[in-house]
C-alpha positions in Angstrom: -0.2 -0.4 0.1 3.0 2.3 0.9 4.3 1.5 -2.7 0.7 2.7 -4.2 0.7 5.7 -2.5 4.2 6.4 -3.3 3.8 6.3 -7.2 0.3 7.9 -6.7 2.6 11.4 -6.6 3.4 13.3 -9.3 5.3 16.3 -9.4 3.2 19.7 -10.6 4.3 23.4 -10.9 1.6 25.1 -9.3 0.1 28.8 -9.9 3.3 30.6 -9.0 5.9 28.2 -10.6 6.9 26.7 -7.3 6.9 22.8 -7.3 4.7 20.8 -5.8 3.2 17.3 -5.4 -0.2 16.0 -6.2 -2.1 13.2 -6.1 -2.5 11.3 -9.9 -5.4 9.3 -9.2 -8.1 10.7 -5.9 -11.0 9.2 -7.3 -10.2 5.8 -5.7 -9.9 7.8 -1.8 -6.8 7.9 -1.8 -4.9 11.0 -0.4 -1.4 9.3 -0.2 -1.4 9.4 3.3 1.0 7.1 4.0 3.6 8.5 1.2 3.2 12.0 3.3 3.6 10.1 6.8 7.0 8.6 5.1 8.2 12.4 3.8 7.2 13.1 7.9 9.4 11.0 9.1 12.7 11.1 7.2 12.7 15.1 7.4 11.8 15.0 11.1 14.9 12.5 11.8 16.9 14.6 9.2 16.9 17.6 11.5 19.3 17.9 14.5 18.0 16.9 18.2 16.7 19.5 20.2 18.9 20.0 23.0 17.0 19.6 26.2 16.9 21.7 29.3 16.5 20.9 32.7 17.1 21.3 36.3 18.2 19.1 38.7 16.0 18.9 41.9 17.7 19.1 45.4 19.6 16.4 46.8 17.1 16.6 49.9 13.8 16.0 48.0 14.4 12.2 48.0 12.7 9.1 47.2 9.6 8.1 49.0 9.6 12.5 50.0 6.7 14.6 49.3 7.1 16.4 45.7 6.9 20.1 46.0 7.8 21.5 42.6 6.6 25.0 42.4 9.8 27.3 41.8 11.5 24.7 40.1 
């Protein structure tokens, strides 16, 4: 099904001259959703991972201690 979705996309020229992809045969109800999901996942995987910012909790907060995250 993914292969059929990939082959249903055709490159076309938009009204502004920019290239775009259109579904060749929408009569079967296909919008090539699997192909778009594939493209989006490849794009997401090619971007560098954003740094994750975090702050450590104070050492006096241990396992079983009451959790109060106000101000953190």
